[in-house]
KEKE-3310 file (N, C-alpha, C; in steps of 0.2 Angstrom, whole numbers, plus 5000, padded with zeros to 4 digits):
npx = (5107:5097:5090:5076:5067:5050:5047:5058:5056:5045:5051:5060:5051:5045:5056:5057:5046:5049:5056:5049:5033:5024:5016:5006:5000:4984:4972:4954:4940:4939:4946:4960:4970:4978:4985:4990:5005:5006:5008:5014:5002:4989:4982:4990:4996:5009:5012:5002:4992:4990:4985:4969:4968:4978:4996:4999:4991:4998:5007:5002:4990:4972:4965:4972:4981:4989:4993:4993:4984:4994:5006:5023:5028:5027:5014:5017:5014:5015:5021:5032:5044:5038:5036:5032:5025:5025:5022:5017:5023:5015:5010:5023:5027:5018:5025:5034:5026:5020:5032:5037:5027:5027:5040:5051:5057:5061:5053:5048:5036:5037:5033:5029:5042:5050:5043:5046:5060:5062:5055:5053:5053:5047:5045:5035:5034:5020:5010:4999:4986:4972:4956:4956:4969:4982:4996:5007:5004:5007:5020:5026:5032:5025:5031:5042:5055:5062:5063:5062:5067:5070:5066:5053:5052:5040:5043:5043:5041:5047:5056:5064:5076:5080:5090:5087:5092:5103:5099:5091:5102:5109:5099:5098:5111:5112:5103:5109:5109:5097:5096:5100:5110:5103:5095:5097:5085:5076:5078:5075:5061:5057:5059:5050:5038:5037:5036:5024:5014:5016:5012:4999:4994:4997:4987:4976:4977:4975:4962:4955:4958:4966:4977:4995:5007:5015:5007:5001:5005:5000:4987:4977:4977:4974:4961:4954:4942:4933:4918:4919:4922:4910:4901:4907:4907:4894:4887:4893:4893:4899:4907:4920:4928:4937:4948:4952:4956:4966:4984:4992:4985:4984:4979:4974:4964:4964:4958:4951:4948:4939:4936:4930:4942:4953:4962:4964:4973:4968:4972:4964:4961:4957:4946:4947:4936:4925:4912:4915:4928:4937:4931:4932:4935:4926:4916:4916:4919:4930:4928:4914:4906:4903:4909:4920:4927:4931:4938:4949:4955:4960:4968:4978:4984:4989:4994:4999:5008:5017:5024:5029:5035:5040:5034:5019:5005:4998:4996:4992:4985:4972:4963:4954:4944:4938:4933:4924:4907:4899:4905:4914:4927:4944:4953:4944:4942:4954:4957:4947:4951:4964:4961:4952:4961:4970:4962)
npy = (5045:5058:5074:5084:5099:5104:5116:5117:5106:5109:5119:5111:5103:5114:5117:5105:5104:5111:5103:5091:5084:5085:5075:5075:5068:5072:5076:5075:5076:5060:5054:5051:5056:5058:5074:5086:5095:5112:5122:5122:5116:5116:5104:5094:5078:5069:5058:5047:5036:5025:5033:5033:5030:5018:5017:5013:5020:5031:5025:5016:5021:5022:5024:5026:5033:5023:5023:5033:5034:5029:5031:5029:5034:5033:5039:5051:5049:5059:5075:5079:5071:5060:5064:5057:5059:5053:5040:5024:5008:4997:5001:5002:4989:4985:4988:4977:4967:4975:4978:4966:4962:4972:4977:4969:4960:4953:4960:4974:4986:5001:5014:5012:5008:5020:5029:5023:5023:5037:5042:5050:5044:5048:5041:5037:5034:5024:5032:5029:5016:5010:5001:4991:4987:4975:4973:4967:4953:4949:4950:4962:4978:4992:5003:5009:4999:4997:5000:5014:5031:5042:5041:5047:5049:5054:5065:5075:5092:5089:5078:5062:5057:5045:5039:5028:5025:5029:5040:5046:5049:5058:5068:5073:5077:5087:5096:5100:5110:5110:5100:5092:5085:5072:5073:5064:5062:5063:5052:5042:5045:5042:5028:5024:5028:5019:5007:5008:5009:4997:4988:4992:4987:4974:4971:4973:4962:4951:4954:4952:4939:4936:4925:4922:4924:4913:4902:4901:4893:4883:4884:4887:4877:4866:4869:4870:4865:4868:4873:4886:4896:4898:4902:4913:4921:4924:4936:4945:4959:4960:4972:4975:4983:4978:4974:4986:4995:4989:4988:4979:4972:4971:4969:4973:4980:4982:4993:5001:5017:5029:5043:5054:5059:5055:5041:5031:5020:5013:5010:5002:4999:4982:4969:4954:4949:4952:4946:4944:4945:4933:4928:4920:4923:4914:4913:4905:4902:4900:4903:4905:4906:4916:4913:4906:4915:4923:4913:4912:4925:4924:4914:4919:4928:4921:4909:4908:4920:4918:4907:4912:4924:4924:4930:4935:4942:4952:4965:4969:4980:4983:4990:4984:4978:4990:4995:4986:4984:4973:4969:4959:4951:4950:4945:4937:4927:4922:4917:4907:4898:4894:4888:4877:4870:4865:4857)
npz = (5059:5062:5067:5064:5065:5066:5060:5051:5043:5036:5028:5021:5013:5006:4998:4991:4983:4971:4963:4964:4962:4976:4988:5003:5018:5024:5036:5038:5048:5054:5044:5034:5020:5004:4998:4986:4990:4994:5003:5021:5032:5045:5044:5040:5043:5048:5056:5065:5056:5042:5026:5018:5004:4994:4992:4979:4970:4966:4957:4948:4939:4942:4931:4916:4902:4890:4877:4863:4849:4835:4840:4844:4856:4874:4884:4897:4914:4924:4925:4933:4944:4958:4975:4989:5005:5022:5021:5026:5034:5030:5017:5011:5010:5000:4988:4986:4980:4969:4962:4959:4949:4940:4937:4940:4930:4914:4905:4909:4915:4908:4911:4925:4930:4928:4936:4949:4949:4949:4960:4976:4992:5007:5022:5037:5054:5061:5073:5080:5081:5071:5073:5063:5060:5058:5056:5062:5062:5050:5049:5049:5055:5064:5060:5047:5040:5028:5010:5009:5007:5016:5033:5045:5062:5073:5086:5101:5096:5083:5072:5072:5060:5048:5036:5021:5009:4996:4989:4999:5008:5001:5000:5013:5015:5005:5011:5023:5033:5038:5047:5062:5075:5085:5101:5116:5123:5113:5105:5114:5116:5103:5103:5113:5108:5097:5104:5111:5101:5095:5105:5105:5092:5094:5104:5096:5087:5096:5101:5090:5086:5075:5066:5066:5052:5052:5053:5041:5030:5017:5020:5011:5001:5009:5012:5001:4995:5005:5014:5019:5009:5002:5012:5018:5006:5005:5008:5000:4988:4976:4973:4971:4979:4989:4981:4974:4984:4990:4994:4987:4977:4959:4946:4929:4916:4898:4886:4871:4866:4857:4846:4833:4829:4836:4844:4858:4869:4884:4902:4915:4933:4937:4944:4953:4959:4951:4940:4926:4926:4924:4913:4897:4879:4872:4880:4891:4909:4921:4934:4939:4949:4964:4976:4972:4966:4977:4984:4975:4976:4989:4987:4978:4986:4998:4994:4980:4979:4990:4985:4972:4974:4987:4998:5007:5000:5007:5018:5030:5032:5034:5025:5017:5025:5030:5019:5014:5010:5013:5025:5026:5033:5032:5042:5050:5041:5038:5051:5052:5041:5046:5058:5053:5045:5055:5061)
capx = (5101:5097:5084:5073:5061:5044:5048:5063:5054:5041:5056:5062:5045:5045:5061:5056:5041:5051:5059:5044:5026:5024:5010:5006:4994:4980:4966:4948:4936:4943:4949:4967:4970:4984:4984:4996:5007:5007:5011:5013:4996:4988:4978:4994:4997:5014:5012:4996:4991:4990:4980:4964:4970:4984:5001:4999:4987:5003:5012:4998:4984:4966:4963:4977:4982:4996:4995:4989:4984:4999:5013:5027:5029:5023:5012:5019:5009:5015:5027:5038:5044:5034:5038:5026:5027:5021:5020:5018:5026:5011:5010:5029:5027:5015:5030:5037:5021:5019:5038:5037:5023:5028:5047:5057:5058:5064:5049:5045:5032:5042:5030:5030:5049:5052:5041:5049:5067:5063:5052:5056:5048:5048:5040:5035:5031:5013:5010:4993:4983:4965:4954:4957:4976:4985:5002:5012:5003:5010:5027:5028:5031:5021:5036:5046:5062:5065:5059:5061:5073:5071:5060:5052:5049:5038:5044:5041:5044:5050:5056:5070:5076:5084:5091:5086:5095:5108:5095:5090:5108:5110:5094:5100:5118:5111:5100:5112:5108:5090:5096:5105:5111:5097:5096:5096:5078:5072:5079:5071:5054:5055:5058:5044:5032:5036:5034:5017:5010:5017:5008:4992:4993:4996:4981:4971:4977:4973:4955:4951:4960:4969:4983:5001:5008:5019:5002:4997:5007:4996:4980:4972:4977:4970:4954:4952:4935:4929:4912:4921:4921:4903:4898:4910:4905:4886:4885:4897:4889:4903:4908:4927:4931:4943:4953:4954:4959:4972:4990:4995:4981:4987:4976:4971:4961:4966:4953:4952:4943:4941:4931:4931:4949:4958:4961:4969:4972:4968:4972:4961:4961:4952:4944:4945:4929:4919:4911:4918:4936:4940:4928:4936:4931:4921:4910:4917:4921:4932:4926:4908:4902:4906:4913:4926:4931:4933:4944:4954:4958:4964:4973:4983:4988:4992:4997:5003:5014:5022:5028:5033:5039:5043:5030:5012:5002:4994:5001:4989:4983:4965:4959:4948:4939:4935:4930:4919:4900:4896:4908:4918:4933:4950:4955:4940:4942:4961:4956:4943:4956:4969:4957:4950:4967:4973:4957)
capy = (5047:5065:5077:5090:5103:5104:5122:5115:5101:5113:5122:5105:5102:5120:5116:5099:5105:5114:5097:5085:5084:5083:5074:5074:5065:5077:5073:5078:5072:5055:5051:5053:5055:5062:5080:5089:5100:5119:5125:5118:5118:5112:5098:5089:5073:5065:5052:5044:5030:5026:5036:5028:5027:5015:5020:5011:5025:5035:5022:5013:5025:5019:5025:5030:5032:5020:5024:5038:5033:5024:5034:5024:5037:5031:5045:5052:5049:5065:5080:5079:5065:5061:5064:5055:5060:5050:5033:5019:5002:4993:5003:5001:4982:4984:4989:4971:4964:4979:4978:4959:4961:4977:4979:4964:4954:4955:4965:4978:4992:5006:5020:5011:5008:5026:5032:5020:5025:5044:5045:5050:5041:5050:5037:5039:5029:5025:5034:5026:5011:5009:4994:4986:4986:4969:4972:4962:4946:4948:4950:4969:4982:4998:5008:5007:4996:4996:5003:5022:5036:5044:5040:5051:5046:5060:5066:5082:5097:5088:5071:5059:5056:5040:5038:5022:5024:5034:5046:5049:5052:5064:5073:5075:5081:5093:5101:5098:5115:5110:5094:5092:5078:5071:5073:5057:5061:5062:5045:5039:5047:5038:5021:5023:5028:5013:5002:5009:5008:4990:4985:4993:4983:4967:4970:4972:4955:4947:4955:4949:4932:4934:4921:4925:4921:4907:4897:4902:4888:4878:4884:4888:4871:4862:4871:4872:4863:4870:4877:4893:4901:4899:4905:4920:4925:4925:4943:4949:4962:4960:4978:4975:4988:4975:4974:4993:4998:4985:4990:4974:4970:4975:4967:4978:4979:4987:4994:5006:5023:5033:5048:5055:5062:5052:5035:5030:5014:5015:5004:5003:4993:4977:4966:4947:4948:4953:4940:4944:4945:4927:4925:4920:4925:4910:4914:4900:4906:4895:4905:4907:4907:4921:4910:4904:4921:4924:4909:4914:4931:4922:4909:4923:4932:4917:4903:4910:4925:4915:4903:4915:4930:4923:4935:4935:4948:4955:4970:4970:4987:4983:4994:4980:4978:4996:4997:4981:4985:4967:4967:4953:4953:4946:4942:4932:4922:4918:4913:4901:4894:4891:4883:4871:4867:4862:4851)
capz = (5063:5063:5070:5061:5068:5062:5055:5046:5039:5031:5024:5017:5009:5001:4993:4987:4978:4965:4959:4964:4964:4983:4991:5010:5021:5028:5040:5038:5052:5056:5038:5031:5013:5002:4994:4983:4994:4992:5009:5027:5035:5051:5043:5038:5048:5046:5060:5065:5053:5035:5023:5016:4998:4994:4989:4972:4967:4962:4953:4943:4940:4942:4924:4913:4895:4889:4870:4859:4842:4834:4841:4848:4863:4879:4887:4904:4919:4927:4922:4938:4948:4964:4982:4993:5012:5027:5019:5031:5033:5026:5010:5008:5008:4994:4983:4985:4975:4963:4959:4956:4944:4934:4936:4942:4925:4907:4901:4914:4913:4907:4915:4932:4932:4928:4942:4954:4949:4950:4965:4983:4997:5014:5026:5044:5059:5064:5080:5083:5076:5071:5075:5058:5059:5060:5052:5065:5061:5043:5049:5048:5061:5063:5058:5041:5040:5022:5005:5010:5006:5023:5037:5050:5068:5076:5093:5103:5092:5076:5069:5071:5053:5046:5029:5020:5003:4994:4987:5006:5011:4997:5001:5019:5014:5001:5015:5030:5037:5041:5051:5068:5079:5089:5108:5119:5125:5107:5103:5119:5114:5097:5105:5117:5104:5093:5108:5112:5095:5094:5109:5103:5087:5097:5107:5091:5085:5101:5101:5084:5085:5069:5067:5063:5046:5053:5053:5035:5025:5014:5022:5005:4998:5013:5013:4994:4994:5011:5014:5021:5004:5001:5018:5018:5000:5005:5009:4995:4983:4970:4971:4970:4983:4992:4976:4972:4990:4992:4991:4983:4971:4953:4940:4925:4910:4893:4882:4867:4866:4851:4843:4826:4827:4840:4847:4864:4873:4892:4907:4921:4937:4937:4950:4952:4962:4947:4937:4920:4926:4921:4907:4890:4873:4870:4885:4897:4915:4926:4941:4937:4956:4968:4981:4968:4965:4984:4985:4971:4979:4995:4984:4976:4992:5003:4991:4974:4980:4994:4981:4967:4977:4994:5002:5007:4997:5012:5022:5037:5033:5035:5021:5014:5030:5031:5012:5012:5012:5016:5031:5025:5037:5030:5048:5052:5036:5040:5057:5050:5037:5050:5062:5050:5043:5060:5063)
cpx = (5102:5090:5082:5067:5056:5044:5053:5061:5049:5046:5059:5057:5044:5050:5060:5051:5043:5054:5054:5037:5025:5017:5011:5000:4990:4974:4960:4943:4941:4946:4956:4967:4976:4981:4990:4998:5008:5010:5010:5006:4994:4985:4983:4996:5003:5014:5005:4996:4990:4984:4975:4966:4977:4989:5001:4995:4992:5007:5009:4991:4978:4963:4968:4978:4989:4998:4990:4990:4990:5006:5017:5029:5024:5021:5015:5013:5009:5021:5033:5038:5040:5038:5032:5028:5022:5019:5022:5020:5022:5010:5017:5030:5023:5020:5033:5032:5021:5026:5039:5033:5025:5035:5052:5057:5060:5060:5045:5040:5036:5040:5031:5037:5052:5050:5045:5056:5067:5059:5056:5051:5051:5043:5040:5032:5024:5014:5003:4991:4975:4963:4955:4965:4979:4992:5007:5011:5005:5017:5030:5028:5027:5025:5040:5053:5065:5060:5058:5067:5075:5065:5060:5049:5047:5040:5043:5045:5047:5050:5063:5070:5081:5084:5090:5089:5100:5105:5093:5096:5110:5105:5096:5107:5117:5107:5102:5110:5101:5090:5101:5106:5105:5099:5094:5088:5074:5072:5075:5063:5052:5054:5052:5038:5031:5034:5027:5013:5010:5012:5000:4990:4992:4990:4975:4971:4974:4965:4952:4953:4963:4976:4989:5003:5012:5014:4999:4999:5002:4989:4975:4971:4973:4963:4951:4944:4931:4923:4913:4920:4914:4899:4901:4908:4897:4884:4889:4892:4893:4905:4916:4931:4937:4949:4956:4958:4965:4978:4994:4992:4984:4984:4973:4968:4963:4960:4954:4946:4944:4935:4933:4938:4954:4956:4966:4967:4973:4969:4969:4962:4955:4951:4943:4939:4923:4918:4914:4925:4939:4937:4932:4932:4925:4915:4911:4920:4923:4930:4919:4904:4906:4911:4920:4930:4934:4939:4950:4958:4962:4970:4979:4987:4992:4994:5002:5009:5019:5027:5032:5037:5041:5040:5023:5010:4997:4998:4998:4986:4976:4960:4953:4943:4935:4931:4924:4912:4897:4900:4911:4925:4939:4953:4951:4941:4949:4960:4952:4948:4961:4966:4955:4956:4970:4968:4958)
cpy = (5055:5068:5083:5093:5103:5110:5120:5110:5104:5117:5117:5104:5108:5119:5110:5100:5109:5109:5092:5088:5081:5081:5072:5071:5071:5073:5078:5074:5067:5051:5055:5052:5060:5068:5083:5095:5107:5123:5121:5121:5114:5105:5092:5084:5068:5058:5048:5037:5031:5029:5031:5025:5024:5018:5019:5016:5030:5032:5018:5016:5020:5019:5029:5028:5029:5021:5029:5036:5027:5026:5029:5027:5035:5038:5045:5052:5055:5069:5080:5072:5066:5061:5063:5055:5056:5043:5028:5012:4997:4994:5001:4993:4980:4984:4982:4967:4968:4978:4971:4959:4966:4979:4974:4958:4957:4960:4969:4983:4998:5012:5018:5011:5015:5030:5029:5022:5033:5047:5046:5048:5044:5047:5040:5033:5030:5027:5032:5020:5012:5002:4989:4985:4979:4968:4967:4955:4944:4949:4957:4972:4989:5004:5005:5004:4996:5000:5011:5025:5039:5043:5045:5048:5053:5060:5074:5087:5096:5080:5069:5056:5050:5039:5030:5020:5030:5040:5050:5052:5058:5070:5077:5080:5087:5099:5101:5104:5115:5104:5095:5085:5078:5071:5066:5056:5061:5055:5041:5039:5043:5031:5020:5023:5022:5007:5002:5007:5000:4986:4986:4988:4975:4966:4970:4965:4950:4948:4952:4942:4931:4930:4925:4921:4915:4901:4897:4896:4883:4878:4885:4881:4866:4863:4873:4870:4864:4874:4884:4898:4903:4903:4912:4924:4927:4932:4948:4952:4963:4967:4979:4980:4985:4975:4981:4996:4995:4987:4985:4972:4975:4973:4973:4976:4984:4987:5001:5011:5027:5038:5049:5057:5058:5045:5034:5023:5016:5009:5006:4997:4988:4973:4959:4945:4949:4947:4939:4944:4939:4924:4926:4922:4921:4910:4909:4904:4901:4897:4909:4909:4912:4918:4907:4910:4924:4920:4910:4920:4929:4917:4913:4926:4927:4910:4905:4914:4922:4911:4906:4921:4930:4928:4934:4942:4951:4959:4971:4977:4988:4987:4990:4979:4984:4997:4992:4983:4979:4965:4961:4955:4948:4942:4936:4926:4918:4914:4906:4896:4890:4886:4877:4867:4863:4856:4846)
cpz = (5064:5066:5066:5064:5064:5057:5050:5041:5034:5026:5019:5011:5004:4996:4988:4981:4971:4960:4959:4964:4971:4985:4999:5012:5025:5031:5040:5042:5055:5050:5036:5024:5010:4998:4992:4988:4991:4997:5015:5030:5041:5050:5041:5044:5046:5050:5059:5062:5046:5032:5020:5009:4998:4990:4981:4968:4963:4957:4947:4944:4939:4935:4921:4906:4894:4882:4867:4852:4840:4835:4846:4855:4868:4883:4895:4908:4923:4924:4927:4941:4955:4970:4986:5001:5017:5025:5025:5029:5029:5019:5007:5006:5002:4988:4981:4979:4969:4959:4955:4950:4938:4933:4937:4937:4919:4903:4906:4911:4913:4911:4922:4934:4932:4934:4948:4955:4951:4956:4972:4988:5004:5019:5033:5048:5060:5071:5084:5078:5077:5072:5069:5057:5062:5057:5055:5064:5054:5043:5048:5055:5060:5062:5052:5043:5034:5016:5005:5008:5012:5027:5043:5056:5072:5084:5095:5099:5085:5075:5070:5064:5052:5039:5027:5013:5001:4992:4994:5009:5007:4998:5008:5019:5010:5006:5022:5035:5041:5047:5057:5071:5084:5097:5111:5121:5119:5105:5108:5117:5108:5099:5109:5113:5100:5098:5110:5107:5093:5098:5108:5097:5089:5100:5102:5088:5090:5102:5096:5083:5079:5070:5064:5057:5046:5052:5046:5030:5023:5017:5017:5002:5002:5014:5006:4993:5000:5010:5016:5015:5002:5006:5019:5012:5000:5005:5004:4990:4977:4968:4969:4974:4987:4987:4975:4978:4992:4990:4987:4977:4965:4946:4936:4919:4904:4888:4877:4867:4860:4850:4836:4824:4830:4843:4853:4867:4880:4896:4913:4926:4936:4943:4949:4955:4957:4942:4930:4920:4923:4915:4901:4884:4871:4875:4891:4903:4920:4933:4941:4944:4960:4973:4978:4967:4972:4986:4981:4974:4985:4992:4982:4981:4996:5001:4985:4976:4984:4990:4975:4969:4984:4999:5002:5004:5001:5016:5029:5038:5035:5031:5018:5019:5031:5024:5011:5014:5015:5022:5031:5028:5036:5036:5050:5047:5037:5046:5056:5046:5041:5055:5059:5047:5049:5062:5058)
residu = (UNK:UNK:UNK:UNK:UNK:UNK:UNK:UNK:UNK:UNK:UNK:UNK:UNK:UNK:UNK:UNK:UNK:UNK:UNK:UNK:UNK:UNK:UNK:UNK:UNK:UNK:UNK:UNK:UNK:UNK:UNK:UNK:UNK:UNK:UNK:UNK:UNK:UNK:UNK:UNK:UNK:UNK:UNK:UNK:UNK:UNK:UNK:UNK:UNK:UNK:UNK:UNK:UNK:UNK:UNK:UNK:UNK:UNK:UNK:UNK:UNK:UNK:UNK:UNK:UNK:UNK:UNK:UNK:UNK:UNK:UNK:UNK:UNK:UNK:UNK:UNK:UNK:UNK:UNK:UNK:UNK:UNK:UNK:UNK:UNK:UNK:UNK:UNK:UNK:UNK:UNK:UNK:UNK:UNK:UNK:UNK:UNK:UNK:UNK:UNK:UNK:UNK:UNK:UNK:UNK:UNK:UNK:UNK:UNK:UNK:UNK:UNK:UNK:UNK:UNK:UNK:UNK:UNK:UNK:UNK:UNK:UNK:UNK:UNK:UNK:UNK:UNK:UNK:UNK:UNK:UNK:UNK:UNK:UNK:UNK:UNK:UNK:UNK:UNK:UNK:UNK:UNK:UNK:UNK:UNK:UNK:UNK:UNK:UNK:UNK:UNK:UNK:UNK:UNK:UNK:UNK:UNK:UNK:UNK:UNK:UNK:UNK:UNK:UNK:UNK:UNK:UNK:UNK:UNK:UNK:UNK:UNK:UNK:UNK:UNK:UNK:UNK:UNK:UNK:UNK:UNK:UNK:UNK:UNK:UNK:UNK:UNK:UNK:UNK:UNK:UNK:UNK:UNK:UNK:UNK:UNK:UNK:UNK:UNK:UNK:UNK:UNK:UNK:UNK:UNK:UNK:UNK:UNK:UNK:UNK:UNK:UNK:UNK:UNK:UNK:UNK:UNK:UNK:UNK:UNK:UNK:UNK:UNK:UNK:UNK:UNK:UNK:UNK:UNK:UNK:UNK:UNK:UNK:UNK:UNK:UNK:UNK:UNK:UNK:UNK:UNK:UNK:UNK:UNK:UNK:UNK:UNK:UNK:UNK:UNK:UNK:UNK:UNK:UNK:UNK:UNK:UNK:UNK:UNK:UNK:UNK:UNK:UNK:UNK:UNK:UNK:UNK:UNK:UNK:UNK:UNK:UNK:UNK:UNK:UNK:UNK:UNK:UNK:UNK:UNK:UNK:UNK:UNK:UNK:UNK:UNK:UNK:UNK:UNK:UNK:UNK:UNK:UNK:UNK:UNK:UNK:UNK:UNK:UNK:UNK:UNK:UNK:UNK:UNK:UNK:UNK:UNK:UNK:UNK:UNK:UNK:UNK:UNK:UNK:UNK:UNK:UNK:UNK:UNK:UNK:UNK:UNK:UNK:UNK:UNK:UNK:UNK:UNK:UNK:UNK:UNK:UNK:UNK:UNK:UNK:UNK:UNK:UNK:UNK:UNK:UNK:UNK:UNK)
# end
C-alpha cells in the first residue's frame, strides 16, 4: 500500500502517455465519460462513479475492421497499448464475461487477447453512488478487489494506491520516487469513504427492493412461461440500448463492405433484443416475439452464464436502466421474478 499526491499522479500520467494511449474519466454537467489524456485538467474525475460508456468499448469496438481484402494480417485496433484510468468494480467484473467469450478457450480472439495482455488498468474506488447503482446485490463491492493493475482510493490531497498484479508492482517500482508510505489518517480516510459509499448503495437496494443474487438460482427456469415477460416488454421500443451499454453483453455481427478497389470484413455490436438477431437464413425465427427476446436476455445473464462461467452476467452498474427509453428497470424485473418463484 502506498500514497501518491494528486500532483505526482499527474506526473505519472504524463509519463505513461509516452508508452500508452491513456484514457481518463471526465465530468461534464452530471455525466462522466472517457477522453484521451493529454494533460491533467480540472474536469478529470478519478473517483465518483463509473463512466457512462462501458469498459468493453476499448476492447471490442462497436464497429471495427477484422480483415482487409484477403490479407492474412489482422488489422490493429490501436497503435499503442491502452491505459484506462478510473475503472470501477462493476466494469472490471465485465472482464469475467468478455474473457470467457473472447479469450479463455482454444480459439481466442487474437485482437482481444492482445489488448488484454498489453493493457494497463488503473482502477479506482467509487466515492458516491447514483440512484441506479445496485452492485452489492450482485456480490460486488463499490471498490475494486480484483482485475486491476493498480487501484486508487481517493483521500485528502491524493490517493492510497494498491497493486493488484505484477505489472502494477513494476509500475510502482519504476516510478518509486512518486510514491510514499501512507499516513495512518489517510488509510482511515480510505476505509471511512468505502464504508460510506457501501451504505449508500445498500440504501439504494433497500429503496428499490432489488433482491440479492443468493435468491436468483433457477428464477428464469421457474418463470419461463410467466406473463412477466410480456408485461415488461410491453413498452420496449427494440432500440438495443440495453445491450450496447451493458459491460457484459458481447454479441456481434460480421459483414463485408467493398468499393471498386477494396474489400473489408467488419464486426459490429449486435443486440439480442432486435427481431432479426435470431432469424436464420430460411426466414424462421425462434424468438419472433419481443417478449421472447427480453426473456432470452435475462436467461443469458441469470441462467446460462452462472452455469457455464460460474458468475451472473450482470454487474449492478445500472447503465441499462439509465439508457432505456421505455424505462424498463432490471431491478424491478428481478424483484418480480424472485417474488413469483417463491410463490
